[in-house]
N, C-alpha and C positions, 0 to 999 in steps of 0.2 A: 515650457509647459503652460497651458492656459489655466486660468482660475475658474473653478466650477462652483456653482451655488450650492450643490448638494455633494456630500461626500461620496466616494466611490462605493458602489454596491447598494446605495439607497435610491429609492424611487422618489422623484420630485413630486411635491404636492401640486395637484392641478390648479392652474390659475383660471378660475371661472368668473372672476369679477367682471371682466369685460363682456362676457356672454350675458350675464344678468343685466348689465347696464343697457345693452342693445335690446334685450328682451323687454325691459320696462319701457324704453322709448317706443318700440314698435307696438307694444300693448296700448300705450296712451294714444298714439296716433290712430290706431285702428279703432279704439273706443270712441274717439272724437268723430271719426267717419261714420260709425254705426249710429251714434247718437244724433248726428246731423241728419242722417237718412230718415230717422223716425220722427224727429221733432221740428224739422224745417217747416216754417210757416208758409202756407200757400200764397200769402201776399208778397213774399220776397221772390226775387228773380231766380229762375231755375238756372240761368246762365251763371250767376254768382255761385250757386251751389256746385255746379260743374267745375268752375275754376278752383274752388276750395278743394274738391275731391281730387282733381288733377295735381294740385300742389301737394296735398298730403300724400298722395301716391308716390310722387317724385321724392319726397322726404324719406318714405319707407324704402324705396328703391335705392336711394343713396346709402342708407345705413346697411342694407343687405349687401350691396356691392362692396362698400368700403370695409366692412368688418368680416363678413363670412367668405367673401371672395378675395379678401386681403388686398384690395386695390388702394385702400386708405393709407397703406404703409409702403406703397411702391414709389418709385422715382416719378417725379412730376411729368417727365416726357412720356412715360408709358401711359399715365392717366390721360394726358391730352391726346395721345394717339388713339385712344379708345373713345374719348368724349367727342372730339371734333367730327369723326365720321358718323357718330350717333346723332349729333345735331343736324348734320346734312340729311341723314335718313329721315328724321322726323320732319324736317322742312320739305323734303320731297313728297312724303305722304300727304302732308297738309296741302301742298301745292296741287297735287293730283286730285285730291278731294274737291278743292275749290274749282279746278278746271273742269272736272266732271260735272259738277253742279251747274257751272256756266253753260256747258254744252247741252245739258238736259233742259235748261230754261230756253235756250235758243231753239232747240228742236221742237219743244212744245209751242213756241211762238210761231215758227214757220209752218208747222204741220196744220195748225188750225186755220 
């Protein structure tokens, strides 16, 4: 027989500590994003702001996937089998956007 943390017939107390931890992390990251959106000086590069937003969004996505979708506690092979195709998908989208931009520039050059 296995050992149980709660005696038979009793309902286990919910463990919400990890939910609150993730909540506070997501709240802080979102607050930083909103603050940057409103107080970003015009003199600084918009490209830098975009990089910061993308990075913070990826941090939030990591915590959501790791904790609420339970991938943070899975076998590493499963995590990699999801991550590697995602990286290739992102690379594909970026490559297609760059290629489309190139063709648009070429088309405008030759049409004129």
